[in-house]
BAPAVEX-875827 format. One record per residue (C-alpha): x, y, z. Coordinates in nm, 2 decimals, decimal comma. Layout:
BEGIN
<r <X; Y; Z>>
...
% end
This chain:
BEGIN
<r <-8,57; -3,90; -2,69>>
<r <-8,54; -3,99; -3,06>>
<r <-8,25; -4,16; -3,21>>
<r <-8,15; -3,85; -3,40>>
<r <-8,16; -3,64; -3,08>>
<r <-7,94; -3,90; -2,90>>
<r <-7,70; -3,89; -3,19>>
<r <-7,69; -3,51; -3,19>>
<r <-7,62; -3,50; -2,81>>
<r <-7,34; -3,75; -2,85>>
<r <-7,17; -3,54; -3,13>>
<r <-7,20; -3,23; -2,91>>
<r <-7,03; -3,39; -2,61>>
<r <-6,76; -3,54; -2,83>>
<r <-6,70; -3,20; -2,99>>
<r <-6,69; -3,02; -2,65>>
<r <-6,44; -3,27; -2,51>>
<r <-6,21; -3,23; -2,81>>
<r <-6,23; -2,85; -2,79>>
<r <-6,14; -2,87; -2,42>>
<r <-5,85; -3,10; -2,48>>
<r <-5,72; -2,87; -2,76>>
<r <-5,74; -2,57; -2,52>>
<r <-5,54; -2,76; -2,25>>
<r <-5,28; -2,86; -2,51>>
<r <-5,26; -2,50; -2,64>>
<r <-5,21; -2,37; -2,28>>
<r <-4,94; -2,63; -2,22>>
<r <-4,76; -2,54; -2,53>>
<r <-4,77; -2,17; -2,44>>
<r <-4,62; -2,24; -2,09>>
<r <-4,34; -2,46; -2,24>>
<r <-4,26; -2,19; -2,49>>
<r <-4,24; -1,92; -2,23>>
<r <-4,01; -2,13; -2,01>>
<r <-3,79; -2,23; -2,30>>
<r <-3,71; -1,87; -2,41>>
<r <-3,66; -1,67; -2,09>>
<r <-3,64; -1,29; -2,13>>
<r <-3,34; -1,14; -1,94>>
<r <-3,37; -0,79; -1,80>>
<r <-3,02; -0,77; -1,65>>
<r <-2,75; -0,54; -1,80>>
<r <-2,40; -0,69; -1,85>>
<r <-2,15; -0,47; -1,67>>
<r <-1,87; -0,34; -1,89>>
<r <-1,54; -0,50; -1,84>>
<r <-1,30; -0,29; -1,63>>
<r <-0,98; -0,22; -1,81>>
<r <-0,65; -0,19; -1,61>>
<r <-0,52; 0,09; -1,83>>
<r <-0,49; 0,38; -1,88>>
<r <-0,37; 0,45; -1,52>>
<r <-0,28; 0,80; -1,40>>
<r <0,01; 0,80; -1,15>>
<r <0,15; 1,13; -1,04>>
<r <0,19; 1,35; -1,34>>
<r <0,21; 1,06; -1,59>>
<r <-0,05; 0,85; -1,76>>
<r <0,03; 0,48; -1,84>>
<r <-0,14; 0,30; -2,12>>
<r <0,06; -0,02; -2,07>>
<r <0,31; -0,18; -1,83>>
<r <0,67; -0,05; -1,87>>
<r <0,91; -0,32; -1,96>>
<r <1,23; -0,15; -1,83>>
<r <1,25; 0,06; -1,51>>
<r <1,52; 0,25; -1,32>>
<r <1,48; 0,33; -0,95>>
<r <1,67; 0,61; -0,76>>
<r <1,50; 0,52; -0,43>>
<r <1,59; 0,21; -0,21>>
<r <1,23; 0,19; -0,09>>
<r <1,09; 0,21; -0,44>>
<r <1,33; -0,07; -0,55>>
<r <1,22; -0,29; -0,27>>
<r <0,85; -0,23; -0,33>>
<r <0,89; -0,31; -0,70>>
<r <1,06; -0,64; -0,61>>
<r <0,80; -0,71; -0,34>>
<r <0,52; -0,67; -0,59>>
<r <0,69; -0,92; -0,82>>
<r <0,84; -0,70; -1,09>>
<r <1,21; -0,73; -1,01>>
<r <1,26; -0,85; -1,37>>
<r <1,16; -0,50; -1,50>>
<r <1,44; -0,33; -1,30>>
<r <1,73; -0,25; -1,52>>
<r <1,89; 0,03; -1,31>>
<r <1,91; 0,12; -0,93>>
<r <2,06; 0,39; -0,71>>
<r <2,40; 0,35; -0,53>>
<r <2,20; 0,31; -0,21>>
<r <1,99; 0,02; -0,32>>
<r <2,11; -0,29; -0,15>>
<r <1,79; -0,50; -0,09>>
<r <1,68; -0,76; -0,19>>
<r <1,99; -0,95; -0,30>>
<r <1,84; -1,03; -0,64>>
<r <1,90; -0,67; -0,76>>
<r <2,27; -0,72; -0,76>>
<r <2,43; -0,65; -1,10>>
<r <2,18; -0,39; -1,22>>
<r <2,31; -0,07; -1,38>>
<r <2,40; 0,19; -1,11>>
<r <2,23; 0,53; -1,19>>
<r <2,36; 0,75; -0,91>>
<r <2,11; 0,88; -0,65>>
<r <1,81; 1,11; -0,64>>
<r <2,02; 1,39; -0,50>>
<r <2,29; 1,33; -0,76>>
<r <2,16; 1,13; -1,05>>
<r <2,40; 1,01; -1,31>>
<r <2,22; 1,14; -1,61>>
<r <2,46; 0,98; -1,85>>
<r <2,43; 0,64; -1,68>>
<r <2,05; 0,67; -1,70>>
<r <2,06; 0,77; -2,07>>
<r <2,30; 0,48; -2,15>>
<r <2,08; 0,23; -1,95>>
<r <1,77; 0,37; -2,14>>
<r <1,49; 0,25; -1,91>>
<r <1,14; 0,33; -2,03>>
<r <1,07; 0,48; -1,68>>
<r <1,28; 0,63; -1,40>>
<r <1,12; 0,65; -1,05>>
<r <1,24; 0,86; -0,76>>
<r <1,10; 0,95; -0,42>>
<r <1,31; 1,26; -0,40>>
<r <1,31; 1,57; -0,63>>
<r <1,55; 1,56; -0,92>>
<r <1,72; 1,87; -1,07>>
<r <1,52; 2,01; -1,36>>
<r <1,82; 2,00; -1,59>>
<r <1,87; 1,63; -1,52>>
<r <1,50; 1,56; -1,58>>
<r <1,51; 1,75; -1,91>>
<r <1,82; 1,56; -2,03>>
<r <1,67; 1,22; -1,93>>
<r <1,33; 1,28; -2,09>>
<r <1,48; 1,41; -2,41>>
<r <1,67; 1,08; -2,44>>
<r <1,33; 0,90; -2,42>>
<r <1,30; 0,80; -2,06>>
<r <0,99; 0,91; -1,87>>
<r <1,05; 1,04; -1,51>>
<r <0,80; 0,97; -1,22>>
<r <0,85; 1,15; -0,89>>
<r <0,66; 1,00; -0,60>>
<r <0,63; 1,17; -0,26>>
<r <0,82; 1,03; 0,03>>
<r <0,55; 0,89; 0,27>>
<r <0,50; 1,08; 0,60>>
<r <0,25; 0,83; 0,74>>
<r <0,16; 0,46; 0,71>>
<r <-0,14; 0,57; 0,50>>
<r <0,09; 0,75; 0,26>>
<r <0,31; 0,45; 0,24>>
<r <0,01; 0,25; 0,14>>
<r <-0,07; 0,51; -0,13>>
<r <0,29; 0,47; -0,25>>
<r <0,23; 0,09; -0,29>>
<r <-0,09; 0,17; -0,48>>
<r <0,09; 0,40; -0,72>>
<r <0,37; 0,17; -0,79>>
<r <0,14; -0,13; -0,84>>
<r <-0,08; 0,08; -1,07>>
<r <0,23; 0,14; -1,29>>
<r <0,28; -0,23; -1,34>>
<r <-0,08; -0,37; -1,31>>
<r <-0,32; -0,08; -1,38>>
<r <-0,54; 0,08; -1,11>>
<r <-0,79; -0,20; -1,05>>
<r <-0,55; -0,49; -1,03>>
<r <-0,29; -0,27; -0,87>>
<r <-0,51; -0,20; -0,57>>
<r <-0,54; -0,57; -0,49>>
<r <-0,16; -0,62; -0,53>>
<r <-0,09; -0,33; -0,29>>
<r <-0,33; -0,47; -0,03>>
<r <-0,16; -0,81; -0,05>>
<r <0,19; -0,65; -0,02>>
<r <0,09; -0,43; 0,28>>
<r <-0,10; -0,69; 0,47>>
<r <0,19; -0,81; 0,69>>
<r <0,24; -0,45; 0,81>>
<r <-0,12; -0,37; 0,86>>
<r <-0,17; -0,69; 1,05>>
<r <0,13; -0,62; 1,27>>
<r <0,02; -0,26; 1,35>>
<r <-0,33; -0,39; 1,44>>
<r <-0,17; -0,61; 1,71>>
<r <0,04; -0,31; 1,83>>
<r <-0,26; -0,08; 1,89>>
<r <-0,27; 0,04; 2,25>>
<r <0,04; -0,16; 2,36>>
<r <0,18; 0,15; 2,54>>
<r <0,00; 0,46; 2,67>>
<r <0,23; 0,75; 2,57>>
<r <0,58; 0,79; 2,43>>
<r <0,84; 1,02; 2,29>>
<r <1,08; 0,91; 2,02>>
<r <1,41; 1,09; 2,07>>
<r <1,61; 1,07; 1,74>>
<r <1,94; 1,25; 1,83>>
<r <2,15; 1,37; 2,12>>
<r <2,04; 1,72; 2,02>>
<r <1,69; 1,61; 2,13>>
<r <1,52; 1,60; 1,80>>
<r <1,19; 1,42; 1,86>>
<r <0,95; 1,27; 1,61>>
<r <0,63; 1,48; 1,57>>
<r <0,32; 1,35; 1,40>>
<r <0,43; 1,52; 1,07>>
<r <0,72; 1,27; 1,04>>
<r <0,69; 0,91; 0,92>>
<r <0,85; 0,79; 1,24>>
<r <0,61; 0,98; 1,46>>
<r <0,31; 0,85; 1,27>>
<r <0,44; 0,50; 1,27>>
<r <0,50; 0,49; 1,65>>
<r <0,16; 0,65; 1,71>>
<r <0,01; 0,31; 1,62>>
<r <0,15; 0,18; 1,95>>
<r <0,02; 0,47; 2,17>>
<r <-0,01; 0,84; 2,21>>
<r <0,28; 1,05; 2,08>>
<r <0,34; 1,31; 2,35>>
<r <0,55; 1,51; 2,10>>
<r <0,29; 1,49; 1,83>>
<r <0,20; 1,87; 1,82>>
<r <0,56; 2,00; 1,84>>
<r <0,61; 2,30; 1,61>>
<r <0,98; 2,21; 1,57>>
<r <1,13; 1,86; 1,60>>
<r <1,41; 1,99; 1,82>>
<r <1,30; 2,02; 2,19>>
<r <1,47; 2,16; 2,50>>
<r <1,53; 1,94; 2,80>>
<r <1,26; 2,12; 2,99>>
<r <1,01; 2,07; 2,70>>
<r <1,07; 1,70; 2,68>>
<r <1,06; 1,65; 3,06>>
<r <0,73; 1,85; 3,07>>
<r <0,57; 1,61; 2,82>>
<r <0,60; 1,33; 3,08>>
<r <0,58; 1,03; 2,84>>
<r <0,54; 0,69; 3,00>>
<r <0,78; 0,54; 2,75>>
<r <1,10; 0,66; 2,57>>
<r <1,20; 0,53; 2,23>>
<r <1,56; 0,59; 2,13>>
<r <1,82; 0,46; 1,88>>
<r <2,05; 0,21; 2,06>>
<r <2,35; 0,40; 1,93>>
<r <2,27; 0,72; 2,12>>
<r <2,10; 0,59; 2,43>>
<r <2,39; 0,69; 2,65>>
<r <2,47; 1,02; 2,47>>
<r <2,17; 1,23; 2,57>>
<r <2,19; 1,54; 2,80>>
<r <2,22; 1,45; 3,16>>
<r <1,89; 1,59; 3,27>>
<r <1,70; 1,36; 3,03>>
<r <1,79; 1,06; 3,24>>
<r <1,58; 1,20; 3,52>>
<r <1,26; 1,15; 3,33>>
<r <1,03; 0,90; 3,49>>
<r <1,03; 0,68; 3,18>>
<r <1,41; 0,63; 3,22>>
<r <1,38; 0,58; 3,60>>
<r <1,11; 0,32; 3,54>>
<r <1,32; 0,14; 3,27>>
<r <1,05; 0,19; 3,01>>
<r <1,30; 0,25; 2,73>>
<r <1,26; 0,09; 2,38>>
<r <1,58; 0,08; 2,18>>
<r <1,61; 0,06; 1,80>>
<r <1,91; -0,12; 1,64>>
<r <2,05; -0,01; 1,30>>
<r <1,83; -0,24; 1,10>>
<r <1,51; -0,10; 1,27>>
<r <1,63; 0,25; 1,20>>
<r <1,69; 0,17; 0,83>>
<r <1,35; 0,03; 0,79>>
<r <1,19; 0,34; 0,94>>
<r <1,40; 0,57; 0,73>>
<r <1,31; 0,39; 0,41>>
<r <0,98; 0,23; 0,49>>
<r <0,83; -0,07; 0,33>>
<r <0,61; -0,35; 0,46>>
<r <0,93; -0,50; 0,61>>
<r <0,85; -0,27; 0,90>>
<r <0,62; -0,55; 1,02>>
<r <0,94; -0,72; 1,16>>
<r <1,02; -0,40; 1,35>>
<r <0,67; -0,39; 1,50>>
<r <0,71; -0,74; 1,64>>
<r <1,05; -0,67; 1,78>>
<r <0,92; -0,36; 1,96>>
<r <0,63; -0,56; 2,10>>
<r <0,87; -0,82; 2,24>>
<r <1,06; -0,54; 2,42>>
<r <0,75; -0,40; 2,56>>
<r <0,65; -0,74; 2,69>>
<r <0,98; -0,80; 2,85>>
<r <1,00; -0,46; 3,02>>
<r <0,64; -0,49; 3,14>>
<r <0,69; -0,83; 3,31>>
% end
């Protein structure tokens, strides 16, 4: 091989090596560039806004700053949710919690004091009972909105009530979480009560009114066992009808336990001593239900445990 051929071959090899090195560097630069600028294909979810929130017949675009309540249960729930500072007026029957003392008194749902409501001038008035149309008109014309919520006939409807009230103050999304937190003591207690008795009848009066499943009390106690009076067409039963239901347990207010018709005491539940009594505080919690019913659940479970020993 001549010197010129050797020189040519050397130049070719040097050129090939340089080209290969350049290619490697180019590929490396391309990979770095691709890693440095990632391409995102994910869509950002739109932020959920708490308002507007539709509650009953009203739409709320913001939290009301002043509220009147004509229902003791509504008053308690508002305080339980942490909005006692928004309450400027309450009904004559609102006595819990103690922090509501000193608020304007607005009458009651059955007999609202329209003048007192107008003078107090809350942005919102809430009731769980119907209010006369003339009173609603006068109150609304004075600038106060009126929200009528249904009285709950079941634990599920009580939860819906918590949801609605929480939505007024927090909006729907945040309100649902607040309602869950507030109702948790009761839902936990009822979970423990499931199946604690087999069957029962809750006798509410000496006239033998018994709680059917279309009453809050009947639904509430059905979490303990089977309500033998669940399908009653009327809440008032005859002695023969109640005896024929043959419940294993009787639930009765303590105040009327000894005032029932004589034949009722011949029921097997009475003979076996399987009688659960409710004191005045338990009755009040059932009549105006809130999550404080959790305490009543545990009191009943204690009675069942003592009787069953």
